[in-house]
C-alpha positions in Angstrom: 93.2 46.5 63.5 91.7 48.7 66.2 89.0 51.3 65.8 90.1 54.0 68.3 87.2 56.2 69.6 87.6 59.2 71.8 84.2 59.6 73.5 85.1 63.1 74.8 86.1 64.6 71.4 84.3 62.3 69.0 87.5 61.6 67.1 87.6 58.2 65.4 90.8 56.7 63.9 91.9 53.3 62.8 95.1 51.9 64.3 97.1 49.1 62.6 94.9 49.0 59.5 97.1 46.3 58.0 96.7 43.9 61.0 93.9 41.6 59.9 94.2 39.1 62.8 92.5 41.2 65.5 89.6 43.6 65.6 88.1 45.6 68.4 87.2 49.1 69.5 89.4 51.0 71.9 87.3 53.6 73.6 89.2 56.4 75.3 87.4 58.4 78.0 85.4 57.7 81.1 83.8 54.3 80.9 80.8 55.5 82.8 79.9 57.4 79.5 78.9 53.9 78.3 78.4 52.2 75.0 76.1 54.9 73.7 79.0 57.4 73.7 81.0 55.0 71.5 78.0 54.6 69.2 77.5 58.4 69.1 81.2 58.9 68.1 81.0 56.4 65.3 77.9 57.9 63.9 74.6 56.5 62.8 76.0 54.7 59.8 79.1 53.5 61.7 77.6 51.1 64.2 74.8 50.1 66.5 75.0 48.4 69.9 73.2 45.3 71.0 75.1 44.7 74.2 77.0 46.7 76.8 80.4 45.5 75.6 80.1 45.1 71.9 79.2 47.3 68.9 78.5 46.5 65.2 80.9 48.6 63.0 80.0 49.0 59.4 82.5 47.8 56.8 82.0 51.1 54.9 83.2 53.0 58.0 86.3 50.7 58.4 87.1 51.2 54.7 86.8 55.0 55.0 89.1 55.1 58.0 91.6 52.8 56.4 91.8 54.8 53.1 91.7 51.4 51.4 93.5 50.4 48.3 92.8 47.2 46.3 95.3 45.1 48.1 94.0 46.2 51.5 90.5 45.6 50.4 91.2 42.0 49.4 92.8 41.3 52.8 89.9 43.0 54.6 87.4 40.9 52.7 89.3 37.7 53.7 89.1 38.9 57.3 85.3 39.5 56.9 84.8 36.0 55.5 86.6 34.6 58.5 84.5 36.7 60.8 81.3 35.6 59.0 82.3 32.0 59.7 82.5 32.8 63.4 79.2 34.6 63.5 80.8 38.0 63.9 79.0 39.6 60.9 75.5 41.0 61.2 72.6 39.5 59.2 72.9 42.2 56.5 76.6 41.3 56.0 77.5 45.0 56.3 78.7 45.2 59.9 81.4 43.4 62.0 81.1 42.7 65.7 83.7 44.5 67.8 84.4 44.1 71.5 84.8 47.5 73.2 87.8 47.9 75.5 87.9 51.0 77.6 91.4 52.5 77.8 92.7 55.3 79.9 89.6 55.7 82.0 
């Protein structure tokens, strides 16, 4: 699944919410706006940044964007368990690491 962020409009959507084998943020807009523009669009509870090319995205935000049902949630939790094993979950267990890819800039 791909979290799509338009840094110009602030719109955030989730593409391919049933694809559990990939996860990243696709940021649309001028890359010179930087990672702070992505964080701003996702909102304070959505993510924080600790590097120039990654953000932490909250599981709650992903669930909200996916309009999750119980089957989706079970598959998402399996994805989160895999991510935890790779070190891609923050110490609270509430956020997933996502690489930011700038598109259309």
